[in-house]
A tleap script that builds the chain and sets N, CA, C and O, in Angstrom:
source leaprc.protein.ff14SB
mol = sequence {
  NMET LYS THR TYR THR LEU THR ALA PRO LEU
  PHE LEU ALA ILE ALA LEU CYS THR GLY ALA
  PHE CYS THR GLY CYS SER PHE HIE ALA ARG
  ASP ALA ALA ASP TYR GLN LYS VAL THR ARG
  GLU LEU VAL GLU SER LYS GLY ALA ASP ILE
  LYS SER CYS TYR ASP SER ALA LEU LYS LEU
  ASP PRO LYS VAL ALA GLY THR VAL VAL VAL
  LYS PHE THR VAL GLN HIE GLU THR GLY LYS
  ILE ALA ASN ALA LYS VAL ASP GLU THR ALA
  SER SER ALA PRO ALA ASN LEU GLY GLN CYS
  ILE VAL ASN ALA LEU GLU GLY LEU ALA LEU
  GLU PRO PRO ASP ALA ARG ASP GLY ASP ALA
  THR PHE GLN TRP GLU PHE GLN VAL LYS CTHR
}
set mol.1.N position { -34.908 -6.193 9.826 }
set mol.1.CA position { -34.402 -6.323 8.251 }
set mol.1.C position { -32.938 -5.529 8.767 }
set mol.1.O position { -32.839 -4.560 9.519 }
set mol.2.N position { -31.968 -6.230 8.148 }
set mol.2.CA position { -30.560 -5.795 8.495 }
set mol.2.C position { -30.429 -5.576 6.372 }
set mol.2.O position { -30.700 -6.300 5.415 }
set mol.3.N position { -29.769 -3.923 6.584 }
set mol.3.CA position { -29.685 -3.152 5.009 }
set mol.3.C position { -27.912 -3.116 5.468 }
set mol.3.O position { -27.516 -3.240 6.627 }
set mol.4.N position { -27.153 -2.948 4.434 }
set mol.4.CA position { -26.025 -3.033 4.213 }
set mol.4.C position { -25.570 -1.735 3.383 }
set mol.4.O position { -26.150 -1.429 2.341 }
set mol.5.N position { -24.356 -0.887 3.974 }
set mol.5.CA position { -24.169 0.100 3.467 }
set mol.5.C position { -22.589 -0.053 2.888 }
set mol.5.O position { -21.718 -0.753 3.405 }
set mol.6.N position { -22.449 0.772 1.698 }
set mol.6.CA position { -21.127 0.728 1.184 }
set mol.6.C position { -20.671 1.701 1.198 }
set mol.6.O position { -21.324 2.337 0.371 }
set mol.7.N position { -19.705 2.525 1.720 }
set mol.7.CA position { -19.397 3.898 1.908 }
set mol.7.C position { -18.132 4.158 0.620 }
set mol.7.O position { -17.237 3.397 0.250 }
set mol.8.N position { -18.389 5.135 0.292 }
set mol.8.CA position { -17.664 5.931 -1.102 }
set mol.8.C position { -16.147 5.557 -0.916 }
set mol.8.O position { -15.668 5.812 0.189 }
set mol.9.N position { -15.525 5.117 -1.643 }
set mol.9.CA position { -14.192 5.308 -1.359 }
set mol.9.C position { -13.378 6.406 -1.238 }
set mol.9.O position { -13.409 7.319 -2.063 }
set mol.10.N position { -12.568 6.398 -0.169 }
set mol.10.CA position { -11.671 7.493 0.261 }
set mol.10.C position { -10.490 7.442 -0.172 }
set mol.10.O position { -9.674 6.594 0.188 }
set mol.11.N position { -10.250 8.438 -1.075 }
set mol.11.CA position { -8.636 8.479 -1.542 }
set mol.11.C position { -7.710 9.189 -0.629 }
set mol.11.O position { -7.708 10.362 -0.255 }
set mol.12.N position { -6.711 7.929 -0.289 }
set mol.12.CA position { -5.691 8.124 0.818 }
set mol.12.C position { -4.314 9.015 0.008 }
set mol.12.O position { -4.112 10.181 0.345 }
set mol.13.N position { -3.863 8.677 -0.535 }
set mol.13.CA position { -3.096 9.411 -0.992 }
set mol.13.C position { -2.362 9.093 -2.441 }
set mol.13.O position { -2.279 7.919 -2.803 }
set mol.14.N position { -1.815 10.192 -3.292 }
set mol.14.CA position { -1.295 9.896 -4.543 }
set mol.14.C position { 0.150 10.521 -4.569 }
set mol.14.O position { 0.298 11.735 -4.424 }
set mol.15.N position { 0.996 9.841 -4.719 }
set mol.15.CA position { 2.400 10.823 -4.738 }
set mol.15.C position { 2.969 10.512 -5.906 }
set mol.15.O position { 2.895 9.318 -6.196 }
set mol.16.N position { 3.680 11.422 -6.899 }
set mol.16.CA position { 3.532 11.315 -8.257 }
set mol.16.C position { 5.416 10.708 -7.952 }
set mol.16.O position { 5.985 10.883 -6.875 }
set mol.17.N position { 5.968 10.123 -8.982 }
set mol.17.CA position { 7.491 10.113 -8.521 }
set mol.17.C position { 8.033 10.684 -9.863 }
set mol.17.O position { 7.622 10.693 -11.024 }
set mol.18.N position { 8.980 11.093 -9.301 }
set mol.18.CA position { 10.064 11.938 -10.164 }
set mol.18.C position { 10.333 10.826 -11.258 }
set mol.18.O position { 10.391 9.616 -11.043 }
set mol.19.N position { 10.552 11.753 -13.000 }
set mol.19.CA position { 10.506 11.097 -13.780 }
set mol.19.C position { 10.860 12.246 -14.857 }
set mol.19.O position { 10.572 13.442 -14.824 }
set mol.20.N position { 11.471 11.611 -15.683 }
set mol.20.CA position { 11.963 12.529 -17.248 }
set mol.20.C position { 10.565 13.039 -18.139 }
set mol.20.O position { 9.766 12.185 -18.524 }
set mol.21.N position { 10.386 14.222 -18.375 }
set mol.21.CA position { 9.507 14.352 -19.408 }
set mol.21.C position { 9.544 13.450 -20.647 }
set mol.21.O position { 10.724 13.222 -20.913 }
set mol.22.N position { 8.625 12.786 -21.599 }
set mol.22.CA position { 8.858 12.549 -22.589 }
set mol.22.C position { 9.043 13.605 -23.704 }
set mol.22.O position { 8.086 14.191 -24.211 }
set mol.23.N position { 10.129 13.779 -24.001 }
set mol.23.CA position { 10.185 15.073 -25.258 }
set mol.23.C position { 9.514 14.189 -26.844 }
set mol.23.O position { 9.759 13.052 -27.249 }
set mol.24.N position { 8.743 15.119 -27.351 }
set mol.24.CA position { 8.228 14.642 -28.380 }
set mol.24.C position { 6.767 13.975 -28.059 }
set mol.24.O position { 5.955 14.128 -28.972 }
set mol.25.N position { 6.417 13.439 -27.199 }
set mol.25.CA position { 5.309 12.445 -26.891 }
set mol.25.C position { 4.244 13.333 -26.138 }
set mol.25.O position { 4.254 14.281 -25.352 }
set mol.26.N position { 3.195 12.431 -26.871 }
set mol.26.CA position { 2.020 13.337 -26.405 }
set mol.26.C position { 0.834 13.301 -24.847 }
set mol.26.O position { -0.373 13.396 -24.628 }
set mol.27.N position { 1.842 13.145 -24.236 }
set mol.27.CA position { 1.922 12.914 -22.290 }
set mol.27.C position { 1.503 14.444 -21.903 }
set mol.27.O position { 2.062 15.463 -22.309 }
set mol.28.N position { 0.403 14.360 -21.035 }
set mol.28.CA position { 0.132 15.223 -20.048 }
set mol.28.C position { 0.725 15.583 -19.178 }
set mol.28.O position { 1.227 14.581 -18.670 }
set mol.29.N position { 1.068 16.635 -18.528 }
set mol.29.CA position { 1.603 17.215 -17.348 }
set mol.29.C position { 1.047 17.408 -16.354 }
set mol.29.O position { 1.022 18.638 -16.312 }
set mol.30.N position { 0.453 16.972 -15.294 }
set mol.30.CA position { -0.553 17.502 -14.396 }
set mol.30.C position { 0.088 17.692 -13.056 }
set mol.30.O position { 0.967 16.942 -12.631 }
set mol.31.N position { -0.346 18.634 -12.464 }
set mol.31.CA position { 0.433 18.779 -11.366 }
set mol.31.C position { -0.699 17.892 -10.288 }
set mol.31.O position { -1.876 17.644 -10.551 }
set mol.32.N position { 0.248 17.420 -8.699 }
set mol.32.CA position { -0.022 16.701 -8.010 }
set mol.32.C position { -1.602 16.669 -7.588 }
set mol.32.O position { -2.010 15.564 -7.233 }
set mol.33.N position { -2.460 17.657 -7.585 }
set mol.33.CA position { -3.745 17.836 -7.467 }
set mol.33.C position { -4.764 17.631 -8.507 }
set mol.33.O position { -5.957 17.522 -8.225 }
set mol.34.N position { -4.385 17.587 -9.501 }
set mol.34.CA position { -4.997 17.250 -10.848 }
set mol.34.C position { -4.667 15.747 -10.936 }
set mol.34.O position { -5.591 15.064 -11.377 }
set mol.35.N position { -3.641 15.155 -10.637 }
set mol.35.CA position { -3.483 13.747 -10.876 }
set mol.35.C position { -4.347 12.917 -9.706 }
set mol.35.O position { -4.759 11.762 -9.817 }
set mol.36.N position { -4.494 13.699 -8.692 }
set mol.36.CA position { -5.418 13.051 -7.897 }
set mol.36.C position { -6.696 12.941 -8.345 }
set mol.36.O position { -7.252 11.848 -8.459 }
set mol.37.N position { -7.301 14.166 -8.656 }
set mol.37.CA position { -8.658 14.507 -8.878 }
set mol.37.C position { -8.939 12.968 -10.270 }
set mol.37.O position { -9.727 12.054 -10.027 }
set mol.38.N position { -8.303 13.019 -11.300 }
set mol.38.CA position { -8.390 12.426 -12.393 }
set mol.38.C position { -7.956 10.640 -12.105 }
set mol.38.O position { -8.329 9.727 -12.842 }
set mol.39.N position { -7.171 10.485 -10.967 }
set mol.39.CA position { -7.169 9.163 -11.149 }
set mol.39.C position { -8.194 8.820 -9.874 }
set mol.39.O position { -8.768 7.763 -10.135 }
set mol.40.N position { -8.508 9.217 -8.917 }
set mol.40.CA position { -9.934 9.627 -8.206 }
set mol.40.C position { -11.266 9.101 -9.076 }
set mol.40.O position { -12.008 8.122 -9.000 }
set mol.41.N position { -11.187 10.051 -9.775 }
set mol.41.CA position { -12.740 9.859 -11.082 }
set mol.41.C position { -12.784 8.391 -11.656 }
set mol.41.O position { -13.706 7.577 -11.613 }
set mol.42.N position { -11.024 8.243 -12.424 }
set mol.42.CA position { -11.119 7.290 -13.065 }
set mol.42.C position { -11.692 5.549 -11.659 }
set mol.42.O position { -12.361 4.533 -11.849 }
set mol.43.N position { -11.211 5.911 -10.863 }
set mol.43.CA position { -11.496 4.739 -10.096 }
set mol.43.C position { -13.142 4.440 -9.338 }
set mol.43.O position { -13.731 3.489 -8.824 }
set mol.44.N position { -13.358 5.598 -9.583 }
set mol.44.CA position { -14.727 6.086 -9.041 }
set mol.44.C position { -15.805 5.619 -10.163 }
set mol.44.O position { -17.025 5.509 -10.045 }
set mol.45.N position { -15.270 5.464 -10.889 }
set mol.45.CA position { -15.896 4.855 -12.431 }
set mol.45.C position { -16.522 3.464 -12.171 }
set mol.45.O position { -17.602 3.035 -12.578 }
set mol.46.N position { -15.657 2.902 -11.452 }
set mol.46.CA position { -15.908 1.443 -11.180 }
set mol.46.C position { -16.703 1.305 -9.912 }
set mol.46.O position { -16.610 0.257 -9.272 }
set mol.47.N position { -17.565 2.394 -9.454 }
set mol.47.CA position { -18.073 2.183 -8.272 }
set mol.47.C position { -19.353 0.687 -8.369 }
set mol.47.O position { -19.348 -0.341 -7.691 }
set mol.48.N position { -20.155 1.035 -9.272 }
set mol.48.CA position { -20.803 -0.049 -9.714 }
set mol.48.C position { -20.293 -1.325 -9.650 }
set mol.48.O position { -20.708 -2.266 -8.975 }
set mol.49.N position { -19.513 -1.288 -10.282 }
set mol.49.CA position { -18.493 -3.092 -10.127 }
set mol.49.C position { -17.934 -3.568 -8.729 }
set mol.49.O position { -17.850 -4.749 -8.393 }
set mol.50.N position { -17.632 -2.686 -8.106 }
set mol.50.CA position { -17.204 -2.533 -6.384 }
set mol.50.C position { -18.372 -3.207 -5.664 }
set mol.50.O position { -18.452 -4.359 -5.238 }
set mol.51.N position { -19.316 -2.141 -5.632 }
set mol.51.CA position { -20.935 -2.470 -5.539 }
set mol.51.C position { -20.872 -3.763 -5.156 }
set mol.51.O position { -20.850 -4.245 -4.023 }
set mol.52.N position { -20.834 -4.540 -6.783 }
set mol.52.CA position { -21.008 -5.982 -6.886 }
set mol.52.C position { -20.322 -6.780 -6.063 }
set mol.52.O position { -20.830 -7.721 -5.453 }
set mol.53.N position { -19.221 -6.470 -6.008 }
set mol.53.CA position { -17.795 -7.050 -5.187 }
set mol.53.C position { -18.582 -7.127 -3.789 }
set mol.53.O position { -18.624 -8.235 -3.254 }
set mol.54.N position { -19.054 -6.314 -3.308 }
set mol.54.CA position { -19.484 -6.222 -1.567 }
set mol.54.C position { -20.850 -6.961 -1.857 }
set mol.54.O position { -21.148 -7.834 -1.042 }
set mol.55.N position { -21.619 -6.761 -2.782 }
set mol.55.CA position { -23.053 -7.921 -2.804 }
set mol.55.C position { -22.592 -9.149 -2.837 }
set mol.55.O position { -23.007 -9.991 -2.041 }
set mol.56.N position { -21.784 -9.390 -3.646 }
set mol.56.CA position { -21.007 -10.917 -4.099 }
set mol.56.C position { -20.913 -11.214 -2.479 }
set mol.56.O position { -21.762 -11.896 -1.906 }
set mol.57.N position { -19.651 -10.555 -1.730 }
set mol.57.CA position { -19.300 -11.058 -0.521 }
set mol.57.C position { -20.575 -11.236 0.723 }
set mol.57.O position { -20.609 -11.934 1.737 }
set mol.58.N position { -21.406 -10.427 0.226 }
set mol.58.CA position { -22.610 -10.693 1.328 }
set mol.58.C position { -23.129 -11.728 1.369 }
set mol.58.O position { -23.295 -12.206 2.491 }
set mol.59.N position { -23.540 -12.401 0.331 }
set mol.59.CA position { -23.948 -13.806 -0.250 }
set mol.59.C position { -23.508 -14.947 0.560 }
set mol.59.O position { -24.219 -15.863 0.973 }
set mol.60.N position { -22.074 -14.758 0.763 }
set mol.60.CA position { -21.155 -15.667 1.450 }
set mol.60.C position { -21.182 -15.322 2.740 }
set mol.60.O position { -20.996 -16.239 3.539 }
set mol.61.N position { -21.424 -13.887 3.300 }
set mol.61.CA position { -20.878 -14.006 4.650 }
set mol.61.C position { -22.238 -12.485 4.760 }
set mol.61.O position { -22.016 -11.379 4.266 }
set mol.62.N position { -23.637 -12.882 5.565 }
set mol.62.CA position { -24.102 -11.533 5.474 }
set mol.62.C position { -24.045 -10.342 6.212 }
set mol.62.O position { -24.680 -9.295 6.082 }
set mol.63.N position { -22.829 -10.814 7.329 }
set mol.63.CA position { -22.579 -9.511 8.088 }
set mol.63.C position { -20.897 -9.022 7.651 }
set mol.63.O position { -20.331 -8.238 8.413 }
set mol.64.N position { -20.197 -9.503 6.462 }
set mol.64.CA position { -19.295 -9.134 5.988 }
set mol.64.C position { -18.881 -7.326 6.276 }
set mol.64.O position { -19.601 -6.405 5.891 }
set mol.65.N position { -17.777 -7.182 6.911 }
set mol.65.CA position { -17.630 -5.426 6.781 }
set mol.65.C position { -16.026 -5.567 6.792 }
set mol.65.O position { -15.452 -6.651 6.688 }
set mol.66.N position { -15.452 -4.456 6.918 }
set mol.66.CA position { -14.229 -4.238 6.868 }
set mol.66.C position { -13.699 -3.199 6.235 }
set mol.66.O position { -14.513 -2.331 5.919 }
set mol.67.N position { -12.357 -2.978 5.893 }
set mol.67.CA position { -11.789 -2.403 5.143 }
set mol.67.C position { -10.854 -2.878 4.079 }
set mol.67.O position { -9.925 -3.620 4.395 }
set mol.68.N position { -11.083 -2.400 2.496 }
set mol.68.CA position { -9.790 -3.045 1.585 }
set mol.68.C position { -9.049 -1.883 0.937 }
set mol.68.O position { -9.570 -1.124 0.119 }
set mol.69.N position { -7.569 -1.790 1.444 }
set mol.69.CA position { -6.928 -0.912 0.547 }
set mol.69.C position { -5.756 -1.724 -0.447 }
set mol.69.O position { -4.880 -2.536 -0.150 }
set mol.70.N position { -6.168 -1.105 -1.774 }
set mol.70.CA position { -5.434 -1.149 -2.745 }
set mol.70.C position { -4.590 -0.469 -3.202 }
set mol.70.O position { -4.903 0.721 -3.188 }
set mol.71.N position { -3.226 -0.769 -3.790 }
set mol.71.CA position { -2.290 -0.019 -4.081 }
set mol.71.C position { -1.994 -0.296 -5.486 }
set mol.71.O position { -2.085 -1.468 -5.853 }
set mol.72.N position { -1.576 0.806 -6.518 }
set mol.72.CA position { -1.482 0.735 -7.107 }
set mol.72.C position { -0.230 1.873 -8.279 }
set mol.72.O position { -0.032 3.034 -7.919 }
set mol.73.N position { 0.278 1.480 -9.230 }
set mol.73.CA position { 0.596 2.548 -10.267 }
set mol.73.C position { -0.178 3.046 -11.352 }
set mol.73.O position { -1.036 2.408 -11.962 }
set mol.74.N position { 0.227 4.409 -11.590 }
set mol.74.CA position { -0.466 4.761 -13.181 }
set mol.74.C position { 0.839 4.884 -14.071 }
set mol.74.O position { 1.679 5.750 -13.829 }
set mol.75.N position { 0.967 4.019 -15.067 }
set mol.75.CA position { 1.975 4.125 -15.937 }
set mol.75.C position { 1.968 5.327 -16.767 }
set mol.75.O position { 0.957 5.624 -17.403 }
set mol.76.N position { 3.009 6.024 -16.801 }
set mol.76.CA position { 2.934 7.340 -17.753 }
set mol.76.C position { 2.948 7.099 -18.927 }
set mol.76.O position { 2.613 8.041 -19.645 }
set mol.77.N position { 3.347 5.709 -19.657 }
set mol.77.CA position { 3.414 5.554 -21.035 }
set mol.77.C position { 2.289 5.425 -21.617 }
set mol.77.O position { 2.189 5.723 -22.807 }
set mol.78.N position { 1.225 4.961 -20.904 }
set mol.78.CA position { 0.223 3.804 -21.238 }
set mol.78.C position { -1.208 4.885 -20.415 }
set mol.78.O position { -2.085 5.353 -21.142 }
set mol.79.N position { -1.218 5.109 -19.047 }
set mol.79.CA position { -1.822 5.772 -18.612 }
set mol.79.C position { -2.645 4.373 -17.567 }
set mol.79.O position { -3.551 4.641 -16.779 }
set mol.80.N position { -2.264 3.337 -17.713 }
set mol.80.CA position { -3.007 2.201 -17.444 }
set mol.80.C position { -2.646 2.275 -15.732 }
set mol.80.O position { -1.790 2.864 -15.071 }
set mol.81.N position { -3.721 1.398 -15.428 }
set mol.81.CA position { -3.206 0.784 -13.782 }
set mol.81.C position { -2.522 -0.418 -13.521 }
set mol.81.O position { -3.017 -1.530 -13.708 }
set mol.82.N position { -1.501 -0.229 -13.133 }
set mol.82.CA position { -0.842 -1.351 -13.378 }
set mol.82.C position { -0.163 -1.972 -11.919 }
set mol.82.O position { -0.059 -1.038 -11.123 }
set mol.83.N position { 0.301 -3.193 -11.365 }
set mol.83.CA position { 0.578 -3.987 -10.273 }
set mol.83.C position { -0.481 -3.440 -9.260 }
set mol.83.O position { 0.008 -2.754 -8.363 }
set mol.84.N position { -1.898 -3.618 -9.228 }
set mol.84.CA position { -2.836 -3.492 -7.869 }
set mol.84.C position { -2.749 -4.625 -7.382 }
set mol.84.O position { -3.046 -5.723 -7.854 }
set mol.85.N position { -2.276 -4.295 -6.295 }
set mol.85.CA position { -2.610 -4.953 -4.973 }
set mol.85.C position { -3.322 -4.683 -3.872 }
set mol.85.O position { -3.372 -3.498 -3.544 }
set mol.86.N position { -3.883 -5.465 -3.220 }
set mol.86.CA position { -4.622 -5.448 -1.860 }
set mol.86.C position { -3.301 -5.175 -1.143 }
set mol.86.O position { -2.292 -5.767 -1.525 }
set mol.87.N position { -3.239 -4.163 0.051 }
set mol.87.CA position { -2.500 -4.182 1.203 }
set mol.87.C position { -2.905 -4.857 2.083 }
set mol.87.O position { -3.580 -4.250 2.914 }
set mol.88.N position { -2.709 -6.282 2.300 }
set mol.88.CA position { -2.848 -7.224 3.370 }
set mol.88.C position { -3.119 -6.610 4.962 }
set mol.88.O position { -4.055 -6.698 5.756 }
set mol.89.N position { -1.921 -6.015 4.974 }
set mol.89.CA position { -1.482 -5.678 6.640 }
set mol.89.C position { -2.807 -4.081 6.769 }
set mol.89.O position { -3.396 -3.817 7.818 }
set mol.90.N position { -2.907 -3.621 6.019 }
set mol.90.CA position { -3.681 -2.628 6.122 }
set mol.90.C position { -5.182 -2.838 5.933 }
set mol.90.O position { -5.998 -1.959 6.208 }
set mol.91.N position { -5.463 -3.864 5.521 }
set mol.91.CA position { -7.040 -4.100 5.067 }
set mol.91.C position { -7.472 -5.563 5.851 }
set mol.91.O position { -6.778 -6.568 6.009 }
set mol.92.N position { -8.755 -5.325 6.243 }
set mol.92.CA position { -9.072 -5.825 7.013 }
set mol.92.C position { -10.641 -6.747 6.762 }
set mol.92.O position { -11.262 -7.483 7.530 }
set mol.93.N position { -10.874 -6.377 5.543 }
set mol.93.CA position { -11.902 -7.503 4.614 }
set mol.93.C position { -11.636 -8.523 4.092 }
set mol.93.O position { -10.555 -8.581 3.506 }
set mol.94.N position { -12.515 -9.704 4.107 }
set mol.94.CA position { -12.022 -10.789 3.222 }
set mol.94.C position { -11.359 -10.643 2.090 }
set mol.94.O position { -11.665 -9.626 1.469 }
set mol.95.N position { -10.253 -11.572 1.435 }
set mol.95.CA position { -9.460 -11.465 0.751 }
set mol.95.C position { -10.042 -11.524 -0.490 }
set mol.95.O position { -9.721 -10.747 -1.389 }
set mol.96.N position { -10.881 -12.390 -0.614 }
set mol.96.CA position { -11.927 -12.353 -1.578 }
set mol.96.C position { -12.504 -11.140 -1.905 }
set mol.96.O position { -12.426 -10.844 -3.097 }
set mol.97.N position { -13.089 -10.319 -1.138 }
set mol.97.CA position { -13.566 -9.129 -1.582 }
set mol.97.C position { -12.319 -8.464 -2.168 }
set mol.97.O position { -12.337 -8.253 -3.381 }
set mol.98.N position { -11.040 -8.041 -1.338 }
set mol.98.CA position { -10.143 -7.199 -2.175 }
set mol.98.C position { -9.486 -7.603 -3.371 }
set mol.98.O position { -8.818 -6.778 -3.995 }
set mol.99.N position { -9.622 -9.031 -3.844 }
set mol.99.CA position { -9.316 -9.353 -5.025 }
set mol.99.C position { -10.226 -9.079 -5.783 }
set mol.99.O position { -9.719 -8.726 -6.848 }
set mol.100.N position { -11.449 -9.039 -5.836 }
set mol.100.CA position { -12.551 -8.994 -6.484 }
set mol.100.C position { -12.390 -7.153 -6.885 }
set mol.100.O position { -12.979 -6.693 -7.863 }
set mol.101.N position { -11.706 -6.459 -6.164 }
set mol.101.CA position { -11.932 -5.039 -6.205 }
set mol.101.C position { -10.861 -4.672 -7.273 }
set mol.101.O position { -11.030 -3.889 -8.207 }
set mol.102.N position { -9.641 -5.424 -6.956 }
set mol.102.CA position { -8.416 -5.275 -7.693 }
set mol.102.C position { -8.792 -5.742 -9.061 }
set mol.102.O position { -8.223 -5.148 -9.977 }
set mol.103.N position { -9.609 -6.655 -9.377 }
set mol.103.CA position { -9.963 -7.160 -10.609 }
set mol.103.C position { -10.793 -5.875 -11.416 }
set mol.103.O position { -10.471 -5.305 -12.458 }
set mol.104.N position { -11.647 -5.711 -10.776 }
set mol.104.CA position { -12.733 -4.551 -11.110 }
set mol.104.C position { -11.948 -2.855 -11.868 }
set mol.104.O position { -12.407 -2.075 -12.702 }
set mol.105.N position { -10.490 -2.852 -11.005 }
set mol.105.CA position { -9.801 -1.676 -11.451 }
set mol.105.C position { -8.872 -2.397 -12.793 }
set mol.105.O position { -8.114 -1.725 -13.493 }
set mol.106.N position { -9.053 -3.555 -12.939 }
set mol.106.CA position { -8.118 -3.986 -14.166 }
set mol.106.C position { -8.548 -3.252 -15.479 }
set mol.106.O position { -9.765 -3.090 -15.572 }
set mol.107.N position { -7.884 -2.837 -16.381 }
set mol.107.CA position { -8.000 -2.195 -17.675 }
set mol.107.C position { -8.233 -0.931 -17.598 }
set mol.107.O position { -8.456 -0.334 -18.651 }
set mol.108.N position { -8.241 -0.175 -16.288 }
set mol.108.CA position { -8.489 1.452 -16.298 }
set mol.108.C position { -7.573 1.840 -16.874 }
set mol.108.O position { -6.723 1.026 -17.235 }
set mol.109.N position { -7.430 3.182 -17.155 }
set mol.109.CA position { -6.457 3.775 -17.766 }
set mol.109.C position { -6.703 5.558 -17.959 }
set mol.109.O position { -7.791 6.130 -18.026 }
set mol.110.N position { -5.544 6.084 -18.010 }
set mol.110.CA position { -6.057 7.881 -17.539 }
set mol.110.C position { -5.829 8.148 -19.198 }
set mol.110.O position { -5.072 7.541 -19.955 }
set mol.111.N position { -6.457 8.915 -19.401 }
set mol.111.CA position { -6.552 9.455 -20.743 }
set mol.111.C position { -6.454 10.922 -20.810 }
set mol.111.O position { -7.518 11.475 -20.530 }
set mol.112.N position { -5.452 11.731 -21.111 }
set mol.112.CA position { -4.384 11.171 -21.818 }
set mol.112.C position { -3.254 10.637 -20.914 }
set mol.112.O position { -3.193 11.195 -19.818 }
set mol.113.N position { -2.438 9.766 -21.128 }
set mol.113.CA position { -1.745 9.655 -20.185 }
set mol.113.C position { -1.115 10.653 -19.241 }
set mol.113.O position { -1.416 11.780 -19.635 }
set mol.114.N position { -0.422 10.697 -18.242 }
set mol.114.CA position { 0.475 11.489 -17.531 }
set mol.114.C position { 2.156 11.372 -18.324 }
set mol.114.O position { 2.598 10.545 -19.121 }
set mol.115.N position { 2.680 12.386 -17.795 }
set mol.115.CA position { 4.184 12.237 -17.839 }
set mol.115.C position { 4.906 11.746 -17.094 }
set mol.115.O position { 6.080 11.577 -17.423 }
set mol.116.N position { 4.488 11.400 -15.981 }
set mol.116.CA position { 5.089 10.514 -14.959 }
set mol.116.C position { 4.250 9.347 -14.273 }
set mol.116.O position { 3.025 9.409 -14.176 }
set mol.117.N position { 4.921 8.402 -13.860 }
set mol.117.CA position { 4.256 7.508 -13.349 }
set mol.117.C position { 3.626 7.876 -11.725 }
set mol.117.O position { 4.110 8.490 -10.774 }
set mol.118.N position { 2.387 7.213 -11.932 }
set mol.118.CA position { 1.970 7.904 -10.067 }
set mol.118.C position { 1.667 6.593 -9.349 }
set mol.118.O position { 1.185 5.642 -9.964 }
set mol.119.N position { 2.042 6.525 -7.627 }
set mol.119.CA position { 1.440 5.941 -7.243 }
set mol.119.C position { 0.429 6.151 -6.239 }
set mol.119.O position { 0.578 7.054 -5.416 }
set mol.120.N position { -0.729 5.296 -6.224 }
set mol.120.CA position { -1.791 5.585 -5.232 }
set mol.120.C position { -2.348 4.537 -4.664 }
set mol.120.O position { -2.617 3.483 -5.241 }
set mol.121.N position { -2.564 4.826 -3.368 }
set mol.121.CA position { -3.516 4.223 -2.649 }
set mol.121.C position { -4.908 4.456 -2.392 }
set mol.121.O position { -5.196 5.457 -1.735 }
set mol.122.N position { -5.910 3.624 -2.842 }
set mol.122.CA position { -7.275 3.976 -2.205 }
set mol.122.C position { -7.890 2.953 -1.469 }
set mol.122.O position { -7.713 1.780 -1.798 }
set mol.123.N position { -8.691 3.300 -0.378 }
set mol.123.CA position { -9.260 2.534 0.652 }
set mol.123.C position { -10.787 2.376 0.868 }
set mol.123.O position { -11.483 3.306 1.277 }
set mol.124.N position { -11.182 1.363 0.624 }
set mol.124.CA position { -12.963 1.182 0.785 }
set mol.124.C position { -13.183 0.812 1.874 }
set mol.124.O position { -12.447 -0.057 2.340 }
set mol.125.N position { -14.260 1.334 2.651 }
set mol.125.CA position { -14.512 1.087 3.911 }
set mol.125.C position { -16.164 0.100 3.740 }
set mol.125.O position { -16.890 0.547 2.852 }
set mol.126.N position { -16.695 -1.079 4.477 }
set mol.126.CA position { -17.515 -1.955 4.139 }
set mol.126.C position { -17.981 -2.073 5.194 }
set mol.126.O position { -17.252 -2.689 5.971 }
set mol.127.N position { -19.204 -1.642 5.712 }
set mol.127.CA position { -19.817 -1.771 7.319 }
set mol.127.C position { -21.557 -2.028 6.697 }
set mol.127.O position { -22.266 -1.602 5.785 }
set mol.128.N position { -21.668 -3.178 8.060 }
set mol.128.CA position { -23.167 -3.615 8.163 }
set mol.128.C position { -23.956 -2.152 8.648 }
set mol.128.O position { -23.558 -1.300 9.442 }
set mol.129.N position { -25.088 -2.202 7.939 }
set mol.129.CA position { -26.156 -0.483 8.498 }
set mol.129.C position { -27.153 -1.746 9.526 }
set mol.129.O position { -27.340 -2.898 9.134 }
set mol.130.N position { -27.550 -1.332 10.524 }
set mol.130.CA position { -28.332 -1.882 11.722 }
set mol.130.C position { -29.091 -0.820 11.392 }
set mol.130.O position { -30.107 -0.562 12.039 }
savepdb mol mol.pdb
quit
């Protein structure tokens, strides 16, 4: 009997874009390390949904494996994840798995929002455990 393993998401990088601080707004000004930490925690809160994406892909192909790389921006005004897209050149898993992960991230938002936009790249590795 084969079992399948979903490895934990690997945080690749998050770079803060330079931007003006909002005067009089109630935004948080995180340093790069804190921004990485809270963004990783936010994405990891969807771990069950992402596992469900993989489980659905396994129903279509019991040997499905590969990498899904997703890039997105965390908006400074709302803290919402925006423009989430699969990086097709860096991903090797089926497109439907990548799109399911993008859909799972929909609606996530940092609380409180940060004073700057943040660009992030996350990677998930999916492999068949023998």
